[in-house]
DRENNUBA-32536 format. One line per field, with one value per residue (C-alpha): residue in one letter; x, y, z. Coordinates in nm, 2 decimals, decimal comma. Layout:
<pts>
r: [A	...]
u: [X	...]
v: [Y	...]
w: [Z	...]
</pts>
This chain:
<pts>
r: [M	R	L	W	L	L	C	A	G	V	A	C	A	V	P	V	A	P	I	A	R	A	A	D	V	P	E	A	V	T	A	I	D	P	G	M	M	L	V	R	S	A	E	A	S	R	T	R	N	Y	Q	G	V	V	I	Y	R	G	D	E	R	F	E	V	L	R	V	Q	H	R	Y	K	D	D	S	E	R	E	R	L	V	S	L	T	G	E	P	R	Q	L	L	R	I	D	N	R	L	I	C	I	L	P	K	G	R	S	M	S	I	D	R	P	N	L	K	G	F	L	A	Q	L	T	A	E	R	V	E	Q	L	K	A	Y	Y	Q	F	R	S	E	G	V	G	R	I	A	G	R	I	C	N	G	V	S	V	R	P	K	D	K	Y	R	Y	G	Y	E	V	W	T	D	Q	E	T	N	L	P	L	K	I	S	L	T	G	P	E	S	E	V	L	E	Q	V	M	F	T	E	V	A	F	P	K	T	I	A	D	E	A	F	E	T	E	V	D	I	R	K	F	N	L	I	T	R	N	L	P	K	L	D	D	V	P	T	P	D	Q	H	G	E	P	Q	V	A	F	G	K	L	P	P	G	F	K	I	V	S	H	D	D	R	A	L	P	D	G	S	G	N	V	E	H	L	L	L	S	D	G	L	S	S	V	S	V	F	S	T	V	Q	S	R	E	E	K	V	L	K	G	V	S	H	M	G	A	V	Q	A	Y	G	K	V	V	G	S	F	H	V	T	I	V	G	E	V	P	G	A	A	I	K	M	I	G	D	N	L	R	V	P	L	P	G	P	V	Q	D	P	G	V	V	Q	P	F	D	R	P	L	T	Q	T	I	I	S	P	Q	A	P	A	Q	T	P	A	P	V	A	P	P	R]
u: [4,62	4,81	4,90	5,26	5,25	5,17	4,84	4,71	4,37	4,11	3,79	3,82	3,65	3,87	3,74	3,83	3,80	3,51	3,58	3,47	3,37	3,44	3,12	3,21	3,58	3,73	3,77	4,15	4,15	3,90	4,08	4,39	4,39	4,33	4,55	4,84	4,78	4,85	5,16	5,30	5,20	5,39	5,70	5,67	5,63	5,97	6,17	6,05	6,21	5,93	5,86	5,55	5,29	5,03	4,73	4,60	4,25	4,07	3,89	3,80	4,17	4,37	4,75	4,97	5,31	5,60	5,75	6,07	6,15	6,46	6,57	6,94	7,19	6,92	6,83	6,53	6,53	6,21	6,16	5,84	5,80	5,48	5,38	5,10	5,11	5,43	5,74	5,78	5,99	6,02	6,31	6,31	6,61	6,49	6,29	6,46	6,23	6,34	6,08	6,19	5,93	5,91	6,02	5,75	5,57	5,56	5,37	5,33	5,56	5,49	5,20	5,28	5,08	4,88	5,14	5,39	5,20	5,09	5,46	5,52	5,25	5,36	5,16	5,17	5,05	4,76	4,65	4,65	4,46	4,18	4,05	3,96	3,93	3,77	3,98	3,79	3,88	3,72	3,79	3,99	4,02	4,24	4,46	4,72	4,66	4,75	4,53	4,50	4,36	4,15	4,14	3,91	3,99	3,66	3,66	3,46	3,38	3,34	3,69	3,87	3,82	3,84	4,09	4,08	4,40	4,44	4,77	4,93	4,89	5,24	5,45	5,22	5,28	4,98	4,86	4,56	4,50	4,18	4,07	3,70	3,43	3,14	2,94	3,25	3,27	3,61	3,76	4,11	4,28	4,61	4,64	4,90	4,81	5,14	5,39	5,70	5,94	6,30	6,57	6,79	6,74	7,05	7,16	7,10	6,72	6,73	6,91	6,71	6,67	6,61	6,83	6,78	6,90	6,56	6,36	6,29	6,43	6,24	6,37	6,23	6,26	5,95	5,81	5,85	5,58	5,83	6,03	5,81	5,94	6,08	6,10	6,48	6,46	6,26	6,15	5,79	5,53	5,39	5,04	4,87	4,55	4,29	4,14	4,22	4,02	4,07	4,40	4,56	4,89	5,19	5,42	5,63	5,74	5,93	6,01	6,12	6,22	6,01	6,19	6,18	6,32	6,01	5,96	5,90	5,64	5,58	5,45	5,30	5,19	4,91	4,83	4,64	4,88	4,70	4,52	4,72	4,66	4,90	4,89	5,08	5,11	5,29	5,27	5,05	5,27	5,06	4,71	4,66	4,39	4,40	4,17	3,93	3,68	3,63	3,67	3,73	3,82	3,73	3,87	4,10	3,95	4,10	4,04	4,19	4,18	4,34	4,43	4,59	4,86	4,89	4,73	4,68	4,60	4,49	4,49	4,42	4,25	4,01	3,64	3,54	3,45	3,82	3,95	3,69	3,77	4,14	4,07	3,82	4,05	4,37	4,56	4,86	5,10	5,17	4,89	4,83	4,57	4,24	4,11	3,78	3,80	3,59	3,37	3,45	3,63	3,64	3,98	4,09	4,25	4,17	4,26	4,47	4,82	4,99	5,33	5,60	5,93	6,24	6,12	5,77	5,66	5,71	5,38	5,20	5,09	4,84	4,65	4,77	4,67	4,86	5,13	5,00]
v: [-0,97	-0,67	-0,89	-0,84	-0,56	-0,27	-0,09	0,23	0,36	0,40	0,20	-0,09	-0,39	-0,67	-0,89	-1,26	-1,53	-1,77	-2,05	-2,41	-2,53	-2,87	-3,03	-2,94	-3,05	-3,39	-3,65	-3,64	-3,28	-3,31	-3,62	-3,41	-3,35	-2,97	-2,95	-3,11	-2,87	-2,58	-2,76	-2,78	-2,42	-2,32	-2,50	-2,33	-1,99	-2,04	-2,22	-2,10	-1,81	-1,58	-1,22	-1,03	-0,78	-0,82	-0,62	-0,57	-0,47	-0,43	-0,17	0,00	0,04	-0,07	-0,10	-0,23	-0,39	-0,54	-0,85	-1,04	-1,36	-1,57	-1,89	-1,95	-2,13	-2,22	-1,85	-1,64	-1,29	-1,10	-0,74	-0,55	-0,21	0,00	0,11	0,34	0,63	0,74	0,54	0,25	-0,06	-0,38	-0,61	-0,95	-1,17	-1,49	-1,37	-1,03	-0,75	-0,40	-0,14	0,18	0,45	0,82	1,04	1,09	0,77	0,45	0,12	-0,20	-0,48	-0,66	-0,86	-1,13	-1,13	-1,43	-1,53	-1,54	-1,81	-2,00	-2,02	-2,20	-2,47	-2,83	-3,15	-3,17	-2,81	-2,87	-3,16	-2,94	-2,67	-2,91	-2,88	-2,51	-2,50	-2,71	-2,75	-2,79	-2,81	-2,53	-2,67	-2,49	-2,13	-1,91	-1,64	-1,43	-1,66	-1,98	-2,27	-2,29	-2,52	-2,36	-2,44	-2,28	-2,28	-2,22	-2,16	-2,39	-2,11	-1,74	-1,66	-1,65	-1,56	-1,79	-1,80	-1,89	-1,98	-2,04	-2,22	-2,26	-2,62	-2,63	-2,46	-2,48	-2,11	-1,93	-1,67	-1,54	-1,53	-1,39	-1,33	-1,41	-1,32	-1,52	-1,53	-1,61	-1,25	-1,12	-0,89	-0,85	-1,00	-1,02	-1,15	-1,18	-1,02	-1,11	-1,38	-1,54	-1,81	-1,72	-1,97	-1,71	-1,35	-1,13	-0,97	-0,63	-0,70	-0,66	-0,33	-0,02	0,25	0,54	0,76	0,60	0,91	1,06	0,76	0,59	0,24	0,01	-0,34	-0,64	-1,01	-1,19	-1,45	-1,82	-2,04	-2,30	-2,05	-2,04	-1,76	-1,87	-1,66	-1,64	-1,45	-1,14	-1,24	-1,31	-1,11	-0,81	-0,91	-1,26	-1,41	-1,59	-1,73	-1,73	-1,83	-2,20	-2,28	-1,94	-1,91	-1,67	-1,73	-1,41	-1,18	-0,86	-0,58	-0,24	0,09	0,39	0,65	0,91	0,67	0,70	0,33	0,01	-0,13	-0,50	-0,68	-1,02	-1,20	-1,46	-1,71	-2,03	-2,11	-1,90	-1,61	-1,37	-1,10	-0,84	-0,73	-0,41	-0,30	-0,01	0,18	0,48	0,75	1,06	1,16	1,11	1,01	0,64	0,38	0,23	-0,04	-0,20	-0,04	-0,17	-0,07	-0,33	-0,67	-0,52	-0,52	-0,34	-0,33	-0,08	-0,13	0,03	-0,24	-0,10	0,13	-0,04	0,06	-0,24	-0,23	-0,54	-0,54	-0,83	-0,94	-1,17	-1,13	-0,90	-1,20	-1,31	-0,96	-0,92	-1,25	-1,17	-0,82	-0,92	-1,19	-0,97	-0,98	-0,78	-0,90	-0,56	-0,37	-0,01	0,26	0,13	0,34	0,35	0,11	0,37	0,34	0,31	0,61	0,66	0,70	1,03	0,84	0,51	0,20	0,01	-0,01	0,01	0,18	0,02	0,14	0,34	0,61	0,64	0,93	0,89	0,75	0,43	0,23	0,43	0,36	0,57	0,61	0,41	0,58	0,74]
w: [-1,39	-1,54	-1,84	-1,93	-1,67	-1,91	-1,98	-2,12	-2,22	-2,49	-2,54	-2,79	-2,91	-3,06	-3,34	-3,31	-3,56	-3,51	-3,27	-3,29	-2,94	-2,80	-2,93	-3,29	-3,30	-3,38	-3,10	-3,14	-3,03	-2,74	-2,61	-2,52	-2,15	-2,10	-1,80	-1,98	-2,27	-2,02	-1,89	-2,25	-2,30	-1,99	-2,12	-2,46	-2,31	-2,13	-2,39	-2,73	-2,93	-3,04	-3,14	-3,25	-3,16	-2,88	-2,78	-2,43	-2,35	-2,02	-1,81	-2,14	-2,20	-2,50	-2,56	-2,84	-2,75	-2,94	-2,77	-2,82	-2,62	-2,63	-2,46	-2,48	-2,26	-2,01	-1,96	-2,07	-2,20	-2,28	-2,39	-2,43	-2,59	-2,58	-2,92	-2,79	-2,54	-2,37	-2,43	-2,19	-2,20	-1,99	-1,98	-1,81	-1,75	-1,60	-1,29	-1,28	-1,41	-1,52	-1,60	-1,80	-1,75	-1,81	-1,52	-1,26	-1,37	-1,18	-1,19	-0,99	-1,07	-0,74	-0,85	-1,11	-1,44	-1,55	-1,80	-1,52	-1,31	-1,63	-1,72	-1,38	-1,43	-1,38	-1,40	-1,02	-0,98	-1,22	-1,01	-0,70	-0,88	-0,98	-0,62	-0,70	-1,08	-1,36	-1,67	-2,00	-2,37	-2,57	-2,92	-3,19	-3,30	-3,52	-3,36	-3,55	-3,85	-3,66	-3,55	-3,17	-2,91	-2,64	-2,26	-2,01	-1,64	-1,44	-1,07	-0,84	-0,58	-0,55	-0,45	-0,79	-1,15	-1,45	-1,73	-2,10	-2,29	-2,66	-2,75	-3,10	-3,22	-3,37	-3,10	-2,79	-2,73	-2,57	-2,82	-2,63	-2,26	-2,10	-1,74	-1,72	-1,47	-1,31	-1,64	-1,85	-1,95	-2,05	-1,79	-1,93	-2,23	-2,42	-2,77	-3,04	-3,37	-3,53	-3,42	-3,56	-3,43	-3,53	-3,46	-3,31	-3,17	-3,15	-2,82	-2,97	-2,97	-2,59	-2,58	-2,50	-2,76	-2,52	-2,31	-1,97	-1,80	-1,88	-1,74	-1,42	-1,37	-1,14	-1,08	-0,89	-0,87	-0,98	-0,73	-0,80	-0,66	-0,55	-0,35	-0,04	0,20	0,53	0,85	0,84	0,51	0,62	0,97	1,06	0,87	1,07	0,97	1,00	0,87	1,08	0,76	0,38	0,08	0,01	-0,16	-0,10	0,09	0,12	-0,17	-0,14	0,15	0,10	0,35	0,21	0,35	0,26	0,05	0,33	0,58	0,80	0,82	0,62	0,39	0,40	0,09	0,11	-0,20	-0,16	-0,44	-0,51	-0,80	-1,06	-0,89	-0,67	-0,40	-0,27	0,10	0,18	0,55	0,72	1,05	1,01	1,15	1,06	0,97	0,60	0,36	0,32	0,17	0,42	0,32	-0,03	-0,37	-0,72	-1,08	-1,33	-1,23	-0,96	-0,61	-0,31	0,06	0,31	0,68	0,99	1,24	1,56	1,44	1,10	0,77	0,55	0,17	-0,01	-0,39	-0,63	-0,94	-0,76	-0,68	-0,39	-0,17	-0,16	-0,09	0,19	0,35	0,36	0,50	0,76	0,90	0,93	1,25	1,37	1,65	1,79	1,98	1,88	1,92	1,80	1,50	1,33	1,03	0,85	0,54	0,17	0,04	-0,34	-0,51	-0,64	-0,93	-1,10	-0,91	-1,16	-1,01	-0,67	-0,62	-0,41	-0,56	-0,47	-0,71	-0,57	-0,35	0,03	0,13	0,20	-0,10	-0,30	-0,62	-0,92	-1,28	-1,54	-1,74	-2,06]
</pts>
C-alpha cells in the first residue's frame, strides 16, 4: 500500500503504547459494529481539519512526514512534506494528486494507498467486503496521546492481505493504519506521532516552499471506486482476464503515450474495494531486459509475462497467489509472435515502485528505487 505514497529507508522499530484487546474492554466499546467504525473513520478522514506528523515504516524503511488536511466548501486539500531524505512534497486537491520530486526522481502514483480506499468506504461497500474479509473489534489503545478504537480486517482467503486501523475516539480520524500478513504480522504501517484539529487552516499552508523549476512535477487523478470505467472512455482494454481472484474487478483504465512516442502503455487497476493490483501492458517493440515470472520486495508482489507481442507487468500489495492467478489468466486480443515466458529474473534495483509518468525514461514500466 504505499501509505500516503511516500517512502524512504532506514531500519526502524516503532514503540507503541500497550493495547487492550476486545476481551479486556467494556461492553459499550465492543458493541460498536467494527464495520461502521470504519465507515465513520472514512467520513472523518475526508471532512475533518487536521495536521500533524506521521511516520511510515515498511520493508525495513522509515520516513517522517508532516501532513495538513483541510475540508472547506465541500472540497478537500491535503499536503504532505517529507522531513527525512531528499525534499519531496505531495499536494492533493480532491482526487487530483501532484507530486513534487527532485529532478531525475520518479515514483508511482498510479496505485492508490490504503488510506485512499478506506476514505471511500460506505456502509454498502462494507457489507460487500464481508464476503472476503472478517471485521473485528480490537479494543482500545493510545496513539499520539489520544485514546483510539481498533478494528482488524482479516482476509477469508489467500488472495489478499489484512488491515488494522486505530481511530481516534473523539474525532473518528484514523491515527494508525497497518497492512498485515497471514500471521497478522505488520508488513507496512503509518502512524501519527502528533496530531491537532484546528478549526481553520489558511490557504498558505498548501503552498510549496521550494523552487519548482528545480523539481519534477507529476500529476494524476486518483481512482474512485464508484467510477467504473466504460469502453467509450478509453476503448476496450488490450488485455483481458480469464479469471480473477474473488471480488476483484477493473476499477480504473488509463492509456498513455510513451515519452519517446514509440507506443502506448495501458494501465488497469484491479480492486476488491480495499486491496489493489496494477496491470501495465505495452507492445514489446525491441529486445530489452524485462521482468518475467514472479518477484517480490516486502509486501509488494510482481509478475512479468510476455503474451504474444505484449509485455505485461502486474504489481500489487497482495499475496503472491493473487498476482499469479491474474498473470496466469491473462489474455490478449491481438495475436503476436509467441515468446518464451521465461523464468524469474531478479531486479537490478529494489521493487518498491513503478514508473508511469511523462517524466519517466522511455521504457516499459520498470521497478525503481524510492527517492532518497
